[in-house]
DOSE-592731 format. One record per atom (N, C-alpha, C): residue in one letter; atom name; x, y, z. Coordinates in pm, 1 decimal. Layout:
  residu  atome        px        py        pz
       A     CA         X         Y         Z
...
//
This chain:
  residu  atome        px        py        pz
       M      N    1106.7    -689.2     307.3
       M     CA    1172.6    -710.6     186.0
       M      C    1330.1    -715.4     198.6
       E      N    1393.9    -788.0     118.0
       E     CA    1543.1    -791.4     110.7
       E      C    1588.6    -655.5      52.9
       A      N    1717.7    -615.9      80.5
       A     CA    1776.7    -499.5      28.2
       A      C    1773.1    -499.1    -115.5
       A      N    1806.7    -617.5    -182.0
       A     CA    1804.9    -613.0    -331.2
       A      C    1667.0    -588.8    -386.4
       E      N    1566.2    -636.2    -320.1
       E     CA    1433.3    -622.0    -372.0
       E      C    1395.0    -477.0    -361.6
       L      N    1436.1    -407.3    -256.0
       L     CA    1402.3    -275.7    -227.4
       L      C    1488.5    -176.2    -329.6
       Q      N    1608.6    -204.4    -367.8
       Q     CA    1673.4    -146.5    -471.4
       Q      C    1608.2    -148.9    -601.5
       T      N    1553.6    -272.3    -630.8
       T     CA    1477.2    -289.2    -766.1
       T      C    1355.6    -211.2    -758.6
       L      N    1283.3    -203.3    -644.8
       L     CA    1160.4    -125.9    -647.2
       L      C    1180.1      16.3    -670.8
       A      N    1305.0      69.6    -612.0
       A     CA    1337.3     208.7    -618.6
       A      C    1379.0     236.3    -764.4
       T      N    1426.5     151.9    -831.1
       T     CA    1468.7     165.5    -966.7
       T      C    1359.0     179.4   -1068.8
       V      N    1265.7      86.8   -1035.6
       V     CA    1151.5      83.6   -1139.4
       V      C    1029.3     153.7   -1112.1
       E      N     997.6     195.0    -973.8
       E     CA     869.1     238.2    -934.6
       E      C     811.7     355.5   -1009.1
       D      N     905.4     454.4   -1047.3
       D     CA     849.3     577.1   -1128.4
       D      C     783.8     541.7   -1256.0
       R      N     810.6     432.1   -1318.8
       R     CA     774.7     416.8   -1459.1
       R      C     697.2     273.7   -1462.9
       H      N     693.0     190.3   -1362.5
       H     CA     635.9      64.8   -1365.9
       H      C     483.2      81.6   -1347.9
       W      N     409.8       7.4   -1443.1
       W     CA     260.5      17.2   -1458.5
       W      C     191.1      -0.6   -1315.6
       W      N     233.3     -96.6   -1238.8
       W     CA     168.1    -122.0   -1108.1
       W      C     184.6     -10.4   -1026.8
       Y      N     295.9      36.9   -1001.2
       Y     CA     314.1     145.8    -895.5
       Y      C     263.6     286.5    -951.7
       K      N     269.7     310.2   -1083.9
       K     CA     211.4     438.0   -1134.2
       K      C      53.5     427.9   -1115.1
       E      N     -19.3     327.9   -1145.3
       E     CA    -162.3     334.6   -1126.8
       E      C    -189.8     334.8    -969.1
       R      N    -111.5     269.3    -887.7
       R     CA    -134.3     286.2    -739.9
       R      C    -127.0     420.1    -686.5
       R      N     -28.8     486.8    -739.8
       R     CA     -11.6     627.1    -707.1
       R      C    -130.2     711.7    -751.0
       A      N    -183.7     678.8    -875.9
       A     CA    -299.4     752.8    -930.8
       A      C    -427.6     719.7    -843.7
       L      N    -433.9     597.4    -793.7
       L     CA    -546.2     559.7    -710.1
       L      C    -541.6     642.8    -577.3
       L      N    -414.9     651.6    -522.6
       L     CA    -402.2     720.5    -395.0
       L      C    -442.3     872.4    -426.9
       A      N    -394.6     925.0    -526.3
       A     CA    -427.5    1062.6    -576.3
       A      C    -580.9    1088.1    -581.7
       R      N    -653.9     985.0    -630.9
       R     CA    -801.5     994.2    -640.7
       R      C    -863.4    1004.9    -514.0
       E      N    -821.0     922.4    -421.9
       E     CA    -869.0     917.7    -276.5
       E      C    -839.7    1034.0    -213.9
       L      N    -721.0    1095.8    -239.5
       L     CA    -677.7    1211.0    -160.6
       L      C    -772.9    1329.9    -210.3
       R      N    -815.4    1343.6    -330.2
       R     CA    -895.0    1447.8    -383.5
       R      C   -1031.3    1448.8    -309.7
       R      N   -1073.8    1337.3    -253.5
       R     CA   -1205.8    1322.7    -184.7
       R      C   -1198.9    1369.9     -36.5
       L      N   -1078.2    1395.4      10.0
       L     CA   -1049.6    1427.6     153.9
       L      C   -1007.9    1580.1     169.6
       P      N   -1047.1    1643.2     274.4
       P     CA    -997.5    1776.0     309.6
       P      C    -840.3    1751.2     357.7
       V      N    -768.8    1851.9     317.3
       V     CA    -627.6    1844.9     359.8
       V      C    -619.5    1867.2     511.9
       G      N    -555.7    1777.0     579.4
       G     CA    -566.6    1782.8     732.4
       G      C    -447.0    1781.7     812.3
       G      N    -332.9    1847.6     747.6
       G     CA    -216.9    1857.0     824.0
       G      C    -112.9    1745.1     810.0
       L      N     -93.6    1670.9     925.7
       L     CA      11.4    1563.2     922.8
       L      C     -33.1    1436.9     859.4
       A      N      29.3    1379.0     756.5
       A     CA       0.5    1241.8     699.7
       A      C     115.4    1153.9     714.9
       L      N      93.9    1040.5     760.0
       L     CA     195.0     938.2     790.9
       L      C     194.1     835.8     680.0
       D      N     300.8     807.2     619.1
       D     CA     313.1     702.3     513.4
       D      C     386.5     587.3     571.6
       V      N     319.3     485.8     622.3
       V     CA     378.6     377.5     697.5
       V      C     435.1     271.5     599.9
       G      N     550.3     226.2     611.3
       G     CA     606.1     132.7     518.1
       G      C     624.3     201.1     381.6
       A      N     695.3     311.2     385.5
       A     CA     705.2     409.9     270.2
       A      C     789.8     351.8     164.5
       A      N     876.9     263.6     181.5
       A     CA     983.9     215.2      92.8
       A      C    1059.9     333.6      34.8
       G      N    1067.4     353.0     -91.7
       G     CA    1151.0     460.0    -146.4
       G      C    1071.8     599.2    -143.7
       G      N     951.1     596.3     -88.3
       G     CA     879.4     725.3     -85.2
       G      C     785.1     777.4    -201.3
       G      N     755.9     676.8    -275.8
       G     CA     665.9     720.8    -402.0
       G      C     539.0     767.9    -367.0
       N      N     468.1     699.6    -267.7
       N     CA     344.6     747.7    -216.2
       N      C     353.0     869.5    -131.0
       T      N     468.2     870.7     -59.8
       T     CA     481.3     999.4      28.4
       T      C     488.5    1126.1     -56.4
       R      N     545.9    1120.6    -172.1
       R     CA     551.3    1227.4    -269.2
       R      C     404.4    1266.8    -302.4
       V      N     318.0    1169.1    -338.6
       V     CA     192.3    1196.4    -373.5
       V      C     115.0    1268.3    -258.1
       L      N     136.8    1234.6    -148.1
       L     CA      79.5    1300.4     -23.1
       L      C     121.3    1442.2     -20.2
       R      N     253.1    1460.3     -41.1
       R     CA     313.8    1603.1     -34.5
       R      C     259.7    1680.6    -147.7
       A      N     247.8    1628.6    -255.6
       A     CA     197.1    1704.2    -380.5
       A      C      40.8    1752.7    -357.6
       H      N     -27.1    1675.6    -268.8
       H     CA    -166.4    1711.5    -255.9
       H      C    -181.5    1790.2    -118.7
       G      N     -70.4    1850.2     -60.1
       G     CA     -78.3    1948.4      32.4
       G      C     -62.2    1900.9     176.7
       W      N     -37.0    1767.9     187.9
       W     CA     -23.8    1713.7     323.5
       W      C     118.8    1739.7     376.6
       Q      N     142.9    1749.1     505.2
       Q     CA     261.6    1754.6     572.9
       Q      C     310.2    1599.0     590.7
       A      N     369.7    1547.1     485.6
       A     CA     397.3    1401.3     478.8
       A      C     517.7    1353.5     539.5
       L      N     519.3    1250.2     623.5
       L     CA     622.0    1200.7     689.1
       L      C     629.9    1050.4     654.0
       A      N     732.3    1002.4     609.7
       A     CA     751.4     864.4     569.2
       A      C     806.1     782.4     694.7
       V      N     750.8     667.6     717.4
       V     CA     789.4     566.0     822.0
       V      C     841.2     444.5     754.0
       E      N     963.7     402.9     775.2
       E     CA    1022.5     291.5     714.5
       E      C    1114.0     217.5     804.5
       Y      N    1089.8      86.3     806.3
       Y     CA    1175.3      -1.4     894.7
       Y      C    1315.7     -30.1     834.3
       A      N    1315.6     -64.2     696.0
       A     CA    1427.5    -118.6     635.9
       A      C    1531.2       2.7     620.4
       P      N    1659.7     -16.9     666.5
       P     CA    1746.1      97.9     644.6
       P      C    1777.2     124.2     492.1
       T      N    1778.7      32.9     410.7
       T     CA    1799.1      60.2     258.1
       T      C    1693.4     148.4     217.1
       A      N    1580.6     121.8     236.3
       A     CA    1463.0     196.4     183.1
       A      C    1461.2     342.8     249.4
       A      N    1479.5     348.1     378.6
       A     CA    1491.4     479.2     437.2
       A      C    1596.8     574.3     382.9
       Q      N    1711.3     503.2     347.5
       Q     CA    1822.6     577.6     289.0
       Q      C    1781.8     631.5     152.5
       I      N    1704.3     549.8      85.2
       I     CA    1668.5     583.8     -64.8
       I      C    1569.7     703.6     -51.6
       A      N    1470.5     692.8      31.4
       A     CA    1369.8     809.1      45.2
       A      C    1435.6     931.6      98.1
       R      N    1528.4     931.1     193.5
       R     CA    1592.7    1039.9     243.9
       R      C    1669.3    1105.2     131.9
       G      N    1735.5    1016.2      47.2
       G     CA    1810.3    1064.9     -63.0
       G      C    1724.6    1137.1    -178.3
       R      N    1593.5    1119.6    -169.5
       R     CA    1506.3    1185.1    -263.0
       R      C    1446.5    1304.7    -193.9
       G      N    1491.8    1348.8     -74.9
       G     CA    1442.0    1472.9     -16.2
       G      C    1309.7    1450.2      63.8
       I      N    1287.9    1338.5     109.2
       I     CA    1158.5    1299.2     171.6
       I      C    1197.7    1292.4     322.3
       D      N    1116.7    1354.3     410.1
       D     CA    1121.2    1348.6     550.4
       D      C    1088.6    1204.4     592.6
       V      N    1184.5    1124.4     665.9
       V     CA    1162.6     987.3     683.1
       V      C    1214.6     953.0     825.4
       I      N    1150.2     865.2     896.9
       I     CA    1188.5     815.9    1021.5
       I      C    1197.1     665.3    1016.6
       R      N    1285.4     612.1    1073.4
       R     CA    1299.1     465.0    1087.3
       R      C    1228.3     409.0    1211.9
       A      N    1135.9     330.9    1181.1
       A     CA    1043.8     278.2    1289.1
       A      C     973.8     153.2    1255.1
       D      N     920.3      81.0    1358.4
       D     CA     847.6     -33.4    1345.4
       D      C     698.9      -1.1    1332.8
       A      N     618.2     -39.8    1244.4
       A     CA     476.3      -4.9    1230.6
       A      C     403.6     -56.1    1352.4
       R      N     458.6    -137.5    1441.5
       R     CA     379.8    -195.7    1545.5
       R      C     417.1    -101.7    1667.4
       E      N     504.3     -10.2    1649.6
       E     CA     536.9      89.9    1766.4
       E      C     559.8     234.7    1698.0
       L      N     474.0     305.1    1653.7
       L     CA     501.0     424.4    1579.6
       L      C     541.8     533.5    1669.8
       P      N     650.9     600.5    1647.5
       P     CA     702.7     714.9    1722.3
       P      C     623.6     838.7    1701.8
       V      N     504.2     851.4    1709.8
       V     CA     406.6     958.6    1680.6
       V      C     314.5     975.0    1786.8
       N      N     291.2    1092.3    1823.6
       N     CA     182.8    1114.3    1941.2
       N      C      34.9    1067.0    1899.1
       S      N     -28.7    1012.5    1995.2
       S     CA    -169.0     975.6    1965.0
       S      C    -256.7    1099.8    1920.1
       G      N    -323.8    1070.2    1813.5
       G     CA    -419.7    1169.5    1769.0
       G      C    -349.6    1282.4    1684.6
       A      N    -224.2    1256.5    1633.1
       A     CA    -154.3    1355.1    1570.9
       A      C    -178.8    1372.4    1420.0
       C      N    -235.6    1275.7    1351.8
       C     CA    -237.9    1258.7    1208.5
       C      C    -387.8    1269.7    1153.2
       G      N    -394.9    1340.7    1054.2
       G     CA    -517.5    1338.7     988.8
       G      C    -541.0    1232.6     885.2
       L      N    -425.2    1173.6     848.5
       L     CA    -435.5    1070.5     742.2
       L      C    -304.3     965.2     767.5
       V      N    -340.6     846.8     760.8
       V     CA    -237.2     742.6     751.3
       V      C    -249.2     647.0     630.7
       T      N    -147.0     633.8     560.3
       T     CA    -135.4     531.6     452.1
       T      C     -51.6     419.2     487.5
       A      N     -91.6     309.9     444.6
       A     CA      -9.1     185.0     456.1
       A      C     -43.0      93.5     341.8
       F      N      45.3     102.8     227.2
       F     CA      23.7      33.0     114.6
       F      C     104.5     -75.9     111.0
       D      N      56.4    -208.5     109.3
       D     CA     119.5    -324.6     110.0
       D      C     223.3    -347.3     211.9
       V      N     179.7    -324.9     336.4
       V     CA     268.0    -319.0     457.7
       V      C     209.9    -434.0     562.0
       L      N      92.5    -438.3     580.7
       L     CA      36.1    -520.6     694.5
       L      C      51.8    -674.3     664.7
       E      N      58.9    -714.5     549.2
       E     CA      87.4    -856.5     512.6
       E      C     226.8    -900.4     545.6
       H      N     325.2    -804.6     565.7
       H     CA     453.2    -840.3     601.0
       H      C     473.0    -863.6     750.4
       I      N     368.5    -822.4     834.1
       I     CA     392.2    -822.3     985.7
       I      C     290.8    -934.7    1031.5
       K      N     372.4   -1022.1    1110.2
       K     CA     288.4   -1134.4    1183.9
       K      C     190.1   -1077.3    1261.1
       E      N     211.3    -983.3    1346.1
       E     CA     115.7    -917.1    1450.9
       E      C      66.7    -797.5    1373.2
       D      N     -21.4    -821.3    1266.2
       D     CA     -66.4    -717.3    1196.2
       D      C    -183.1    -628.2    1276.0
       Y      N    -235.1    -705.1    1380.1
       Y     CA    -322.3    -634.0    1461.6
       Y      C    -267.8    -519.2    1536.7
       L      N    -134.8    -539.3    1575.7
       L     CA     -61.3    -435.6    1650.2
       L      C     -35.7    -312.4    1555.0
       A      N       0.2    -334.8    1432.6
       A     CA      11.1    -224.2    1341.0
       A      C    -117.4    -150.2    1310.8
       A      N    -227.9    -224.4    1295.4
       A     CA    -346.0    -165.1    1274.7
       A      C    -395.5     -81.6    1391.4
       A      N    -364.9    -126.6    1514.7
       A     CA    -395.3     -49.3    1639.5
       A      C    -308.5      71.8    1644.0
       E      N    -192.2      70.3    1599.8
       E     CA    -105.0     182.2    1604.5
       E      C    -168.0     294.7    1504.2
       I      N    -205.6     242.6    1391.4
       I     CA    -254.8     333.6    1291.2
       I      C    -377.1     410.3    1345.9
       A      N    -470.3     322.0    1414.5
       A     CA    -583.6     395.3    1474.5
       A      C    -544.0     489.5    1581.7
       R      N    -437.4     448.5    1666.2
       R     CA    -395.0     550.0    1772.7
       R      C    -347.1     670.5    1730.6
       V      N    -257.8     677.3    1619.0
       V     CA    -206.1     814.4    1574.0
       V      C    -298.3     897.7    1503.9
       L      N    -415.4     836.9    1454.7
       L     CA    -518.9     916.8    1389.3
       L      C    -594.7    1005.7    1483.7
       K      N    -621.0    1117.2    1436.7
       K     CA    -708.5    1215.7    1519.3
       K      C    -851.0    1166.1    1506.9
       P      N    -944.9    1198.6    1586.0
       P     CA   -1086.7    1168.2    1551.9
       P      C   -1126.5    1230.2    1422.2
       G      N   -1186.3    1141.3    1335.5
       G     CA   -1227.7    1180.2    1198.6
       G      C   -1122.1    1165.1    1101.4
       G      N    -993.6    1134.6    1141.9
       G     CA    -889.2    1098.1    1051.0
       G      C    -896.0     973.2     975.8
       V      N    -843.5     961.4     864.4
       V     CA    -860.3     852.2     771.6
       V      C    -743.0     770.2     738.7
       A      N    -773.1     638.3     737.4
       A     CA    -662.6     539.6     702.0
       A      C    -683.9     480.9     567.3
       L      N    -591.5     504.1     475.9
       L     CA    -597.5     425.3     338.3
       L      C    -499.4     313.9     339.6
       I      N    -551.6     195.9     318.5
       I     CA    -468.0      74.7     344.6
       I      C    -482.7     -20.8     219.2
       A      N    -369.3     -69.7     172.7
       A     CA    -379.3    -170.5      74.5
       A      C    -305.8    -299.5     104.1
       V      N    -363.7    -413.5      65.3
       V     CA    -302.0    -535.6     104.2
       V      C    -330.8    -633.4     -16.1
       P      N    -248.9    -738.9     -21.6
       P     CA    -265.7    -838.4    -135.5
       P      C    -386.1    -935.9     -76.4
       C      N    -468.0    -971.6    -181.5
       C     CA    -586.6   -1048.5    -118.9
       C      C    -579.0   -1202.6    -172.8
       D      N    -660.4   -1276.6    -104.4
       D     CA    -683.3   -1413.5    -138.6
       D      C    -568.8   -1512.8    -127.0
       M      N    -562.7   -1602.6     -32.6
       M     CA    -466.4   -1698.3     -21.6
       M      C    -458.7   -1795.2    -138.8
       A      N    -563.8   -1809.9    -222.3
       A     CA    -560.8   -1886.8    -332.4
       A      C    -453.1   -1840.7    -437.1
       L      N    -408.8   -1715.0    -419.8
       L     CA    -306.8   -1662.5    -509.4
       L      C    -165.0   -1679.9    -455.5
       W      N    -156.8   -1733.9    -329.0
       W     CA     -30.5   -1747.3    -274.6
       W      C      69.5   -1819.7    -360.4
       S      N     195.5   -1766.0    -373.4
       S     CA     294.6   -1818.1    -450.8
       S      C     435.3   -1795.7    -407.1
       A      N     525.6   -1830.8    -481.5
       A     CA     666.3   -1809.8    -453.9
       A      C     698.6   -1666.8    -443.1
       H      N     616.6   -1585.0    -525.3
       H     CA     637.3   -1438.4    -512.6
       H      C     611.2   -1381.4    -373.8
       D      N     506.0   -1439.5    -309.5
       D     CA     475.6   -1397.7    -174.4
       D      C     595.6   -1420.3     -64.7
       E      N     646.4   -1539.0     -88.7
       E     CA     758.9   -1582.2      -8.1
       E      C     871.5   -1505.4     -31.3
       A      N     905.8   -1477.2    -156.8
       A     CA    1023.0   -1400.2    -190.6
       A      C    1020.7   -1259.2    -138.7
       V      N     903.2   -1194.9    -131.6
       V     CA     893.1   -1053.8     -88.4
       V      C     854.3   -1054.9      61.9
       G      N     855.1   -1161.4     140.7
       G     CA     830.7   -1161.3     283.7
       G      C     685.3   -1152.3     331.7
       H      N     596.0   -1187.3     246.9
       H     CA     457.7   -1185.9     285.3
       H      C     434.4   -1301.7     415.7
       V      N     348.6   -1264.1     496.1
       V     CA     295.4   -1357.2     599.1
       V      C     166.0   -1416.5     560.8
       R      N      85.4   -1334.2     484.7
       R     CA     -51.2   -1365.9     444.6
       R      C     -99.1   -1291.2     332.7
       R      N    -207.3   -1333.1     278.4
       R     CA    -293.6   -1258.5     190.8
       R      C    -436.7   -1247.2     254.0
       Y      N    -516.6   -1142.6     231.5
       Y     CA    -623.5   -1121.9     304.6
       Y      C    -750.0   -1151.7     223.8
       A      N    -859.7   -1203.0     295.0
       A     CA    -999.4   -1204.8     239.9
       A      C   -1059.5   -1064.9     292.2
       R      N   -1162.0   -1030.9     211.7
       R     CA   -1238.4    -903.5     237.9
       R      C   -1280.3    -900.5     385.3
       A      N   -1338.1   -1012.1     429.8
       A     CA   -1389.9   -1014.1     567.4
       A      C   -1282.8   -1001.5     680.4
       E      N   -1174.7   -1057.3     640.8
       E     CA   -1057.2   -1058.4     744.7
       E      C   -1009.9    -905.5     760.0
       L      N    -996.1    -841.1     648.5
       L     CA    -944.1    -704.3     643.7
       L      C   -1039.7    -603.4     720.2
       A      N   -1167.7    -630.2     693.8
       A     CA   -1267.5    -543.2     757.5
       A      C   -1269.4    -573.8     910.5
       D      N   -1243.4    -696.1     948.4
       D     CA   -1237.8    -735.0    1083.3
       D      C   -1124.0    -681.7    1158.3
       L      N   -1009.7    -678.8    1091.9
       L     CA    -883.4    -617.7    1134.9
       L      C    -909.6    -469.8    1178.2
       M      N    -969.2    -401.7    1072.0
       M     CA    -982.1    -262.3    1085.4
       M      C   -1072.1    -230.7    1213.1
       E      N   -1187.3    -305.1    1217.5
       E     CA   -1285.8    -273.8    1317.1
       E      C   -1236.4    -309.9    1455.6
       K      N   -1153.8    -420.9    1481.9
       K     CA   -1096.3    -457.6    1603.3
       K      C    -990.1    -340.8    1642.3
       A      N    -938.4    -267.9    1551.0
       A     CA    -842.0    -166.4    1593.8
       A      C    -906.4     -41.3    1635.7
       G      N   -1034.4     -43.2    1614.1
       G     CA   -1112.2      68.3    1647.0
       G      C   -1145.6     176.9    1539.7
       L      N   -1135.2     123.4    1408.7
       L     CA   -1159.6     206.1    1298.0
       L      C   -1293.6     167.9    1232.9
       A      N   -1362.8     267.2    1186.3
       A     CA   -1495.5     254.0    1121.3
       A      C   -1471.8     229.8     960.5
       V      N   -1493.6     116.5     908.9
       V     CA   -1480.9      98.8     768.0
       V      C   -1572.9     164.3     692.6
       E      N   -1522.0     249.9     593.8
       E     CA   -1617.2     319.4     506.0
       E      C   -1638.5     254.8     370.9
       R      N   -1526.9     183.2     328.0
       R     CA   -1538.8     120.4     188.8
       R      C   -1419.2      23.3     187.5
       I      N   -1439.7     -99.8     121.2
       I     CA   -1345.8    -196.4      78.0
       I      C   -1376.8    -224.0     -69.4
       W      N   -1266.3    -220.8    -141.7
       W     CA   -1287.1    -260.3    -289.9
       W      C   -1163.3    -329.4    -345.4
       S      N   -1191.2    -407.7    -450.1
       S     CA   -1082.8    -476.9    -502.4
       S      C   -1019.1    -389.0    -612.9
       W      N    -880.5    -424.5    -621.5
       W     CA    -792.5    -351.5    -727.0
       W      C    -721.0    -449.2    -803.2
       N      N    -684.5    -411.6    -923.4
       N     CA    -610.2    -499.2   -1013.6
       N      C    -692.1    -635.6   -1031.7
       V      N    -815.5    -621.9   -1091.3
       V     CA    -910.3    -727.7   -1102.6
       V      C    -893.2    -782.6   -1246.9
       L      N    -872.2    -695.7   -1351.8
       L     CA    -871.1    -745.2   -1486.4
       L      C    -757.1    -834.0   -1512.8
       L      N    -639.9    -816.3   -1434.1
       L     CA    -526.0    -884.6   -1462.5
       L      C    -504.9   -1000.8   -1366.9
       R      N    -609.6   -1026.8   -1280.2
       R     CA    -599.0   -1144.4   -1198.3
       R      C    -584.7   -1273.9   -1273.4
       P      N    -652.5   -1319.1   -1374.8
       P     CA    -623.4   -1442.2   -1434.2
       P      C    -480.7   -1452.4   -1481.1
       V      N    -427.8   -1344.5   -1533.0
       V     CA    -282.1   -1355.1   -1581.5
       V      C    -192.1   -1369.6   -1469.7
       A      N    -213.0   -1303.6   -1369.6
       A     CA    -120.1   -1313.8   -1238.6
       A      C    -132.9   -1465.1   -1180.7
       A      N    -256.1   -1503.0   -1181.8
       A     CA    -270.5   -1644.2   -1114.9
       A      C    -198.8   -1744.1   -1199.4
       Y      N    -217.6   -1731.5   -1331.7
       Y     CA    -143.6   -1833.9   -1421.6
       Y      C       8.8   -1813.8   -1415.4
       R      N      54.2   -1692.0   -1407.4
       R     CA     198.4   -1674.2   -1415.0
       R      C     270.3   -1731.7   -1281.4
       R      N     195.0   -1693.2   -1164.2
       R     CA     247.8   -1727.1   -1033.9
       R      C     240.9   -1876.9    -994.0
       R      N     164.1   -1948.3   -1078.5
       R     CA     162.8   -2090.6   -1062.4
       R      C     299.5   -2157.3   -1090.3
       S      N     375.9   -2090.7   -1179.9
       S     CA     511.2   -2140.7   -1215.5
       S      C     619.7   -2051.7   -1166.5
       S      N     583.3   -1955.4   -1088.0
       S     CA     681.5   -1853.4   -1045.2
       S      C     780.8   -1906.5    -946.6
       A      N     910.6   -1871.3    -948.7
       A     CA    1009.3   -1927.2    -861.9
       A      C    1062.0   -1815.2    -765.3
       G      N     996.8   -1694.7    -772.6
       G     CA    1045.0   -1589.0    -686.8
       G      C     955.0   -1462.7    -709.7
       S      N    1016.5   -1352.1    -668.9
       S     CA     944.7   -1213.8    -703.4
       S      C     923.9   -1186.6    -841.0
       D      N     809.7   -1132.8    -875.4
       D     CA     782.6   -1095.0   -1010.6
       D      C     812.3    -938.7   -1019.8
       L      N     874.3    -864.9    -939.5
       L     CA     911.1    -730.1    -948.2
       L      C    1033.2    -720.3   -1032.3
       D      N    1002.6    -649.8   -1145.1
       D     CA    1130.8    -636.0   -1235.8
       D      C    1095.8    -526.7   -1338.9
       E      N    1203.7    -501.1   -1416.1
       E     CA    1173.3    -390.8   -1522.8
       E      C    1086.6    -446.9   -1634.5
       V      N     981.8    -380.5   -1681.5
       V     CA     906.4    -421.5   -1778.4
       V      C     927.1    -349.0   -1913.7
       P      N     930.6    -428.7   -2010.3
       P     CA     966.8    -359.2   -2150.2
       P      C     861.0    -251.9   -2179.8
       P      N     901.2    -147.3   -2237.4
       P     CA     819.7     -28.2   -2253.0
       P      C     676.1     -52.7   -2324.8
       L      N     678.6    -141.4   -2427.1
       L     CA     560.5    -170.4   -2485.0
       L      C     453.0    -245.2   -2400.5
       L      N     509.1    -348.8   -2335.3
       L     CA     428.3    -417.0   -2244.3
       L      C     382.0    -334.6   -2133.8
       N      N     470.1    -242.3   -2063.4
       N     CA     430.1    -159.4   -1963.1
       N      C     323.4     -70.4   -2003.1
       A      N     320.6     -21.0   -2131.9
       A     CA     216.4      67.1   -2176.5
       A      C      86.0     -22.8   -2184.4
       G      N      91.4    -133.4   -2237.9
       G     CA     -31.5    -218.2   -2241.7
       G      C     -97.3    -247.4   -2115.2
       L      N      -5.2    -277.4   -2012.7
       L     CA     -60.2    -308.2   -1877.2
       L      C    -111.4    -184.3   -1809.7
       T      N     -58.0     -74.8   -1832.9
       T     CA     -97.7      44.4   -1780.5
       T      C    -240.3      78.9   -1840.7
       A      N    -263.0      60.0   -1955.1
       A     CA    -391.7      68.0   -2023.5
       A      C    -495.3      -8.5   -1953.3
       I      N    -452.9    -145.3   -1942.5
       I     CA    -563.4    -242.0   -1881.8
       I      C    -594.5    -203.7   -1745.2
       I      N    -498.6    -178.3   -1661.2
       I     CA    -529.5    -152.3   -1514.4
       I      C    -593.9     -18.9   -1502.9
       A      N    -579.0      78.9   -1586.2
       A     CA    -633.7     211.7   -1580.3
       A      C    -777.6     203.0   -1619.5
       A      N    -804.4      96.4   -1707.6
       A     CA    -950.3      79.2   -1727.9
       A      C   -1041.3      67.4   -1619.8
       E      N    -980.9       6.5   -1511.5
       E     CA   -1073.7     -34.5   -1396.3
       E      C   -1121.2      90.2   -1332.9
       R      N   -1063.2     207.3   -1362.8
       R     CA   -1131.7     332.7   -1303.7
       R      C   -1267.4     344.3   -1354.7
       Y      N   -1307.6     298.4   -1468.7
       Y     CA   -1435.7     330.1   -1541.0
       Y      C   -1531.2     214.9   -1546.0
       L      N   -1484.8      87.3   -1494.9
       L     CA   -1547.7     -34.9   -1501.7
       L      C   -1607.1     -76.8   -1371.5
       P      N   -1733.7    -139.9   -1368.6
       P     CA   -1791.0    -176.6   -1234.5
       P      C   -1734.4    -321.0   -1199.5
       V      N   -1601.4    -315.9   -1156.9
       V     CA   -1529.4    -441.6   -1116.2
       V      C   -1486.2    -443.4    -966.0
       K      N   -1507.1    -340.6    -906.9
       K     CA   -1444.7    -327.9    -781.2
       K      C   -1495.5    -431.5    -671.5
       A      N   -1609.7    -491.8    -698.1
       A     CA   -1671.1    -600.2    -602.6
       A      C   -1626.0    -729.0    -648.4
       L      N   -1543.2    -749.8    -755.6
       L     CA   -1516.6    -870.8    -807.1
       L      C   -1379.7    -907.9    -730.7
       P      N   -1331.8   -1037.3    -747.8
       P     CA   -1195.2   -1068.3    -696.6
       P      C   -1097.9   -1013.3    -762.1
       G      N    -986.9    -967.8    -702.3
       G     CA    -877.5    -888.3    -758.6
       G      C    -756.5    -952.3    -707.9
       I      N    -640.1    -878.3    -733.5
       I     CA    -511.1    -920.0    -671.6
       I      C    -477.5    -846.3    -537.2
       S      N    -548.7    -725.7    -529.0
       S     CA    -520.6    -641.4    -409.7
       S      C    -663.4    -599.8    -351.6
       L      N    -655.8    -561.6    -221.8
       L     CA    -780.8    -515.1    -162.6
       L      C    -733.8    -374.8    -101.5
       M      N    -839.1    -273.7    -118.1
       M     CA    -804.3    -133.5     -60.4
       M      C    -914.9    -122.1      38.8
       V      N    -887.2     -47.1     144.5
       V     CA    -989.0     -11.6     247.6
       V      C    -968.1     135.4     280.5
       R      N   -1068.0     212.2     300.3
       R     CA   -1071.0     338.6     362.2
       R      C   -1149.9     332.6     486.3
       A      N   -1073.8     363.3     601.4
       A     CA   -1147.3     362.7     723.3
       A      C   -1119.3     480.5     807.0
       R      N   -1205.5     509.9     891.1
       R     CA   -1196.2     640.9     966.1
       R      C   -1199.5     617.6    1116.6
       R      N   -1110.5     692.0    1192.7
       R     CA   -1128.3     697.9    1341.0
       R      C   -1258.9     777.3    1386.7
       P      N   -1337.7     703.9    1453.6
       P     CA   -1462.6     778.7    1504.2
       P      C   -1431.4     893.5    1584.4
//
């Protein structure tokens, strides 16, 4: 991402409906896991997800390539190191958990980043990964935020398995709003990350939160989530 986009993210993420629900999703997954020491948040940006890891008892370390984002995270009191996801400066088998939310799609050699995630996990350690899905949704937004690709479900599973991770679950996220996003992005001229008016933000929050209780996770969405484990 460009520095200006990262600044916008840092400004809006605490109240923005999409980031709030994604943090809630992460928190739900964490409650299913035993706390296991070191957790690496790869591509942490301003550290919103890193704070969730820390709040759930993990020794959370943010990894961020962009200097602007690393500075923002550090200013929030988050432990952060600047590094490339394709070459993580962490010992093999050191981590009980690695998160990488909306990171792999920015990396041409995503297989190298996936292999590094597998390498730093200890046996039994878990990777929680989110990516945008479906090239049919490709738009100017993807180009503006530096995406290389969007993923199909089979492609994501294949990427995890070739890295040496056992896929436990893959599911869709942001399903209910997919038709709206597809319509909007057909006429998009750039990134759709921006401040959302409070009333609209509350409405979108309610819609996406409803997915917690509906059987929609196998349907096409805007994002894919995967939980995978190092054998």
